[in-house]
N, C-alpha and C positions, 0 to 999 in steps of 0.2 A: 472668200474661202482656203486661199492659198497660204497664208500668214495660220489664221488654225489649223491647219493641215501639218503645217510645218511644227510648232509649236507641240500641237499633240502629241503627233508620232515622235519628236525629241524626246519630249517627258516621259515615254511609256516604254522607250526605249532604255533611258538614264536611270529609274526603277526597276524596270525589268532586269539590267546588267547586272542588280548589287546584287540581292542572294545568287545568281547564277555564278558568276566571276567569285563570291564566298564558296560556295560551297563546290566549287574545282579544289580549289586550295586546302579546303578542311584540313580532308588526311595528310594532308603534308606538314601538319604542324600540331598532328595530338588529338586535334579533333574535339578544342577548347572553344569556350567560349567566349575566350579574348580576341578570335581569330575574329570574330565580327565586329567586334569594337575597333578593333584594331585594321579592320578595313571601311568601318564606316569616319574612320577620322584619314581614312585618306581618299573619301569620297568627298569628306566636309573641305577638305583642303584644296582639294581639286577646281569643287562649287567656287569656292572662295576665288581661285587662280583666274576661272573662267569670267566670272563676276567680275572682275579686276580690267580681265581686256576688253568684256563687255565695255564698262565705263570707261577704259583708257584711250583707245587704239580711237574710234568714233573723234575724238578732239585731236588726237596724234596725225591721225590721217585723211579727217576730212571726210564727205558724206558721200564723195567719190569713190577715192581709194580705196576706203576700208572693207566696204562689199567685195573687193576686187580680191585683197588681202584676204578676208575671210574664205572666199573659194578657194583659194591656192591651199589654207591650212584643211580644208576640207575635203579634199582632192586628197593629199598628202596623207589624211587619215586612214583611205580603203587600202594602202600599204602594210598596214598591220594585221589587216584580217587573215582568215578568222581569229577569233579571241579565244585563242586554245592557250592553258598555261603552258610552256614551255616544260618540256621532260629535264631538259639542261638546267633547269633552274631549282628541280626537285632539290630541298638540303637534305642533308646530313641525318636532318635531329639533335646535333649538338649546339646548332648557330642563334644567335638573339632572334629572338622571332619576329617580334615587331620590325627592326628594321627591316629584315628581310622579307617581310608579307608587302611592306612599302616598299620595295624594290620590286617584285615581283609583278603588283599591280602597275606599277608604274612602268614597267615594260609589255606587259600584256593588254591592258587596256586603257593605260593614259591617254594615250591623245584622242583616242575617240571619245571616250568622256569628257577630256577636257570644250573638243568640239560641243557635245554637249548640253556642258554645262551654261555655255554661253548663250544658247538659246532663247532661252526666255524674257532674259532682258535686253538682250539685241535685237532680238526682231517685234517688242513690245517699243522697241526708240524705231525699229522702222518702219512700225506700222504708226507710230505720232504722228512719224515725218509725211505716212501717205497719205493719212486717215485723218486729216487734222479734225476737230471738234470729238472726235471718237476715241471713250474710256479703256484705254491700253492696258488699266488694271485688271481687265478682266480677261484678257488671256494670262494672267499668271493665274487666276481660278482655273483656267481649262487647261491648262498645263499641270496644275497639282490634279484635277480628277482624271487625267490621263496614268500620273502617277501614282494613283490611289489602282484605277485601272489593272494595271502591269502588277503590283504590287500583291491584290486579291488572286488575278489570276495565273498565277506563280506555283504558289503551294498549294490551291485547289485544284488548276487545270494544266498547267506544264507540267510540273514536279511527279504529281502520278505516274503519266502516261508517256513521258520524254524522256529518254536518256540525259545525262549532263554534255556528253558531245552534242550528241543534235542538235540540243540547247543554244548551243553556241554558233553553231555552224549558221540557225534559223534567225538565230540574231544578228549572225553578220550583213546575212542576206537582206533582213530588212532596215540595217542602219544603210547598206549602199542604196536602199528609196531613199529613204532619209536624204543621206548627200546630194540627189538626184535634184529631191524637190527644195532642199534647201541652196543649192549651186542656183537652180532656175530662178528662184525669189530674191537670193542676192544681187543676178545679174539685172533685175529688174530695177532693183532700190538705185542701183548703180547708178540705171541711167536717165534716175527721177531728175527736176531741179532742186532739190536739195534743200527745197524750202523749208522755215521754222514749222514748227505745228504751231497750229493754233491751243493755245494753252486754258479750252474750255473756260474760260470765263475767270480765269486764276488772275490776282491783282500780282503786282510788280512787290506787294508785301514778304507775298507767300512764299516767290520766285527767287528770294533773297537769300541765302546759304543758311541753313538751318544749325542752330547755336549749337556750340560744343556740348553743353551736356543731353539736347536731344537726340545727336547721335550718338552718346554714348548711353542713353537709353534704349536706343532701338540693338544696339549690341547685346547689353545686359540681358533685354525679354528675350531677345533670340537666343543666347547663351544658357540661358537659363532652361527653354522648349529642351532643346539640344541635351543637353546635362540631364534631365528628368528621363528625356528617351532611352540615353544607354546605358542610361542606371536600373531603370526600371527593366531594360533590354537580358539588363545582366541579371538581376533577381530573379526574373521569370529562366532564364536559360538555364543560371549555371545548375540547376536542380532537376531539372527533366533531358532538356538535351539540346546540342546546340545543333540547331536544323532551321532551313530558311520559318518552316510554318509559325516558329515561335520568335524567331524574329522580328518577322513581316506583319506580326501581330499589334505591336506599341507602333509600329514604324509607318502600318493604315494611320491608325488615329491619327497621329501627329500629323501627317497630311490630310486628313479630314479637315482639322483646325483650321488649317490656310485655308481650302477650299472655302470650306462657311464663312470666313472672318474677311477673304479679300472677293468675294462674290458680289457687293456690295448691295444686298438686300438685306442687312439690317441681322445679321444673324445675332451678333454679339452688341449687346447692349450689356453696361456695367452692373448694373442693378440689379439686373437678371442672375446674374451669376457669382452674389457676394456671399449669399448661402449655400450654394455647390462647392464653393471655392474653398469655404471653411472646414465644411463636412469634410471633402475630399484630402487635405492635409490634413486634420483629424486622421483620419483613415488611414489614411498610410505610414504616418508616424505612429499609429496604435499598432500596426501590424509588421511596424521593423521590430519591437519589444514584446511583443505578447507570443509566447510562444506556445498558443491553444491550436491555430489555425498555421502552423507553421509548416506542415506537409501537406497542405486541402489546397490543391492544382486549383480548382474552381476558386474559391474562396479567396486566395492569392493574386492570379490571373483578375480576374473579375476587380478586385477594388483597383490596384496597381494601374491596371488596363484604362478604368473608367475614370479617374485621380489625373493619370497623363493626361486623356481628351481632357478633364477641364481645366485644369492648371496651363495647356497649352491656350485653351480657349482665350483665356485671359489674357496670354502672353501674346500673342500673333493678334487677338483681337484691339491691345493697348497700339500696338505696331500698324494698325491700320490705320487708329484714328487719330495716330503721329505721321502718318504717311504725308510725305511734300508733294507735290505738282509735277505732273508727268515732264516734262523736262527734266527733273532729277530722280526720275525713277533708278538709272544706273548706280546713281551713288546711295540709294535707297538698300536697292539689294546688295550692295555690295558691302556694305556696313550689315546688312541681315547673317549675310555668309561669313563675315569675320566674325559676329556672335555662336556662327553653327560649329564652324573650326575651333573657337576657342571650347565650348562646351565640350565638344571631342576630345582636344588635346587633354581638357581637365579629366574626365574619362579614362582617355587609354593608354595617355601614360604619365601623368601627373601624382591621379590618385594613388596607382599602385607603386610609384617610389616614394608619394609623401607620408602616407598612408598603411598601416598593417594590418588593415580591414576594410569592409566594404564600405568607406562613410562619406564617398559621392551620395547617396540615396539622402540624407538628413541633410547634406550641404545643398544641392540643389531644391528640394523643401522649404530650408532656411532660407535662399536668395530669394525664390517664388513669394513667398509669404512675405520680406522686406518689400519686394516691387507692389505685392501688391495694397501697402500699406495708402498711399497716395490716392490708388483707385477707391480703396471704402472708404477715403474720407472726400472724395471726390461724389460720393453718391448719397451717403450722410454722414457729416461732420463727426456722431458721438460712434463712430465704428470706424473711428482710426483707431482708436485706441482699443477696440479689439484685433482690428488686424493687427499690432503691437505688440499685445498679448499672446497670440497662433504667432508671430515669428518668435518671439521671448520662449515660448512653450515647444516649438519646434525645434527650438536651440537646446531647450534642456535635456529633449529627447531624444538628439543625436550625444550627447554629453551622456547620457542613463544608456544607450547601447553600445558605446566607448567600452561604459563600464563594465554590461553584462555580457563584451566580448573578449574580456581579461580576466575575467570571473574565476580562479582556481586557475589562473593560467602561469604554465611557467615561462612561455613565449607565445608568440602571436610572430606570424610574416607572412609578407604577402609579393605572390611575384608576377607573370605574363597569368601563371597558371591558375589564381585564385589563393585564400587566406588557409594558410595553416594555422591550428593553434595544440600547443600542447597543454593539457589537461592534467591536473595532479591534485585526486583526492586521497583523503585521510592520511593520515603522519609518516612521512617518511621510517622505514624502518620496522611499522607495525605488517601485522599478518594481511590486514586489508587494504594495504599502500597500492593505489594503482595510478598507470598513467596511461594518458587516449593521446591520440593523434588525431583530432577532427579536421576536413575538411571542407570550408563554407559549413552546413550546418550538419555532415553526417561522420559517421564515426569511421576511419580508417584504419585502427588495430589499436591495438591497449595491451598490458602487458602487467602484471603483478607483479613487485620486484621484491617480494621475500620468498629468500633463497629455495623456498616448497616449492612455488608455481613459475617461478620465474624463467624456466625453460620450457614452459608448457603451454602447447597453441593455445589460441582462445577465438573468442568472437567466430567469424565466420570459416576457421581452418581447424576447430576442432574432429576429433577422430573419426565423430560422429556425421561430418559434413561432407558432401560429394568430395574434396577435394581432399579430406582424409584419410577415405577407404579406397578412393584412386591410387594414393601413393602404398597405402598399408597393400591392397591385393598386389601392386607390382612386387611388394614384398616377397610376398607369399608365393608370386612366380617366380622370385630369382632372391635367392635365401642370401646369406651375409657373405659374401668374394669380398677377394680386393676390389673388383671394380665397382661395385656396389651397382646402383641406380643412380638415372641422370634427371635430374627435375630442373625442368624450366620455368621464371614466374614471369606475366608481364604486371609489370604496378607492384610498387616494394613495399608500400604502406609503411609500416613497423617494423619488417624484416620477420613476422611471424614465419613463415615459408623455412628459415634459418631452421626453428626445432627439429625440423622432420630432414633435416639434412643432418648422418650422420659420417664419421669421421671419414668412412670408402666411398663417402658419396660425394657425387658433382650436385651440384650447384648455382646454375646460371640467374640471375633476376634483371631483369630489364624496367627500366626506370627513366621518362621522361625529363621529369622534374629534379634538377641535380638539388635544392631544398629539401625535399624527401629524403636523402639519405643523407644529408646531413642533419638532420631531425632525428633520422631513425639512428644514427649514430651516435648522436650529443645526448638523447635522453633515453632510451631504452637499449635493452645488449644484446638482443637474440643474435644478432651480426656476430658480437664479439665472441658472443658465447659457441658460436657452433665453431665444430673443429674439421669440416668437410672443406672443399675447391669447391670457396665461394668466390663467384663475383659480381660484381653490382657493373651493367653498362648503361651508361647516360645516352639518352638520345627515343626517339621514336620507338617503337620496340618491331614495329611492322617494316622500317626502315632497313634497322641494323638485322633482325631474321631474312630478309632478303636479299643483301650484302654477303650473309654467311650460309658456308657450305652444312649439311646438317647434321644438328648436334645430338640427334640419335637420344631425345629423349623418349623416358617412358611414360613421364607424366609431363604437361604441357600446360601451365593453369593462366587464365586471363581475367586479371581482376583490375584494370587500369580504370575504372568509372571515378568521374571527377563527381563527387557526393550523389546527387542520383541521375545525374547528367552520361551520356554514354557517350564516346569514341567511336561515333555511325562507321570507320573505315576499318574497328575489329572485329565489326560483326557482320559481313560480308563476304557473300562465297569466294571473291580473292582473296580475303582477310585468310579464310578457311583456307584454303589451296595452300597458302604460304605457310600455316601453321601445322598443316600436317606432315606438309615435307619435311618438317623438324624434326617429327615423332622415329621413333622403333619401328620396328613392323609389328609390334604390339602394346604398342604406346596411347594413351589417353592423354584428347585434349579436353580440360576440363576449364567450363564457361561458369564463369562467378554472375548472376540473371535475378540475385533478389536486389528488387528495384520497386519502389512504390505506385508508380508514375506507367512503367512500360511494361505489357506484358511479353517477354522477349523470349521466349521457349519456342513458341511457335514459327518465330524467325527463323533458329534455328535446326529447327524440324525441315523447314524449304530447304534450305542450305544444303541438308543431309541427303535429303531426298534428292537432291539435285546431282549432288555429289556422290554416292552411291555410298555414303558411311551408316554404322551402326552408332543410335544413339537412345540412352537414358535419362530421367528426371531425377537428383536426387533433395527431397524436400527433409529438410533438418529444423525440426520444430525446437520452440523457445524448451528449453529445463529448469522448472523452477529454483531444484536442489540444485542446479549447476551456474557460480557467479563468472565460470569464462567462458558460458555458451551463449552465445548467439542465432537467434534464426534464419537460416539460409538456404537459397537455392542455387544447386549445380545441376548446370544440365553436363552429362559426358558424352565426348565421340570418339569413336574408333576407327579405323580402316575394316575392321573384322567384328561381326558380334562377339567370336570369343573371346575375345580381351578383357568384356563386360558381363562375362555370366558372374561371375562369381562378387560383384558389388553388390551389397547386401544395404535393403530400402531403398530399393531403386524404381521405377515407373518406365513405361515405355514413354518415350517423347511421340507426339501424337502432332499428326499437321490439324492445321484448320483452318477450313474453308473460306477462303477469300485471303490470305495472308502471302503477301505480293512475295518474289526472291528478291532478297536484297544486294545489291551488288556497290562497288565501286561508281558504274556508272547510274545508277537506279537504285533507291531506295525511298520509300514510304512512314512517313511516322502517324499519319492519323490511323492505320490499320491495328495499330499496337499497346494506345494510349490508353490508361485504364482511365476513365471518366471518375472512377467512383472506385476509393481503393481501402 
């Protein structure tokens, strides 16, 4: 029972800390979905290091000294508790994010995570030594079941009711209990006679070193599952929200495949997965290139999550069919972790550097289809050629996806914050020539280049929008003077806000992604056309504003969402306090809350009630005869209701029962998701 308790508790803590620590640091890096994939790279790399430790130290130190060394490592981990990200490492907002995140994670949870990652393979080797004749691989299934429990519990039981700081303290207490259990078990193992395990009737031939081709297959199968996990997570989160709920869902299914395949109860039989594999890969490939269901949350989430489950069942099921005898299990797990780390590295680091768009999903599907060829051939020879055709079809789909991404494109670029596309429509110089900036799949601004329309604000910033009405109201209150008015904008886009800035005005724009400024200045003229005093500040807006004295903005707008994904740290009561401190006495804080998936006005209504603010909603429907205009919803907040009285076409900001108050320490996405839209 001692073995089972240590393995289960370590796995529970290992996977509970993943969303916990990622949520802690998410606000420090702009709330981007790439924060999670970078965290996953760290987790996979730490897991690889832990498995390497579990494979090497028993041979290097021997059966007596290795448990003693492990006890020392466990006790050292207690020195870094509790696992709270230190404020001293909070970035300024302009640093290269990937290395900064990796460093912060190493300092905060590096040592405890390393210890936890060694537990599953190391305890299984202890078990094989002390319990000869019993199958240690069942402990791996138990560890994955405990991991699954942690991942399900976090978004459903822990996150909705417990603040982030309390989560970290509770985890640290449980980790200390784990260390106590581990130390007593390791001491017991160090006092055993160290006899070699009975190999459960395995022949000497099986105990021989596995071939290089077999070891490479272990790595490839593991890497494919890891790549698809992270690419599906990216696909889901980049247009909804980068939050634990949507991080966890794909990871739960990924872990479930490990549980079922390593359970030893025959959940995986290749012949039963041939049909589902073909269907799943074809369905995911179809949704990559067909735009009909592009913004259907239920269809996208269902197809990609079910597809992830089916493909990972095949990858991990094939791993189990090729697993070695218990004496070689630490090497087996080491190579599985090598594959997992390689998959994470490809998605988190290589893909953003090598590809201008999200090609990792079609690449992962192609690799999965290629690895499936011998599996299909093994069930029925004729299926080999069907599997080959599938792989070719997936490759063709990837090429077509690339073509679609570059259609009408003047430029496509990608970095940590996502894929940016500059699209051009109609011929340059004509009255209808239009240039657009698209982030992921979402319009982030456009400009008609013909002189008649070039300086006109478009999309969500037309004069009838909430932002336009707020600016015009402030102009009425403060007629043209030498001072003008002060406008702040969080989120640059194409620089449309500059169309509102007269020569006497001051315009200050905050943008976390330097690539957006480059594209806005290269392909659009709003910034260069403006005669106002205009500054673009690169870095996270909230971090920048926290360090600045009050700018006394007459209007401060928040429109920094990546696609339909929201940076949660910009829509909490803590954030609103920071922003309100930057306003003049009668200033207006304007939130752009148009969103296909999330109902955000009630969140701002709760914050407004907590802080004693006045608030209205301005819904600006589409206009069939106005090509410059897009449908938009804005929430306007002010310290005094008088500041909002002149806003036309507004309605009261109403609270909805059951909507929680969002803070930096606590927020809950489930309460505001639009499951139908």
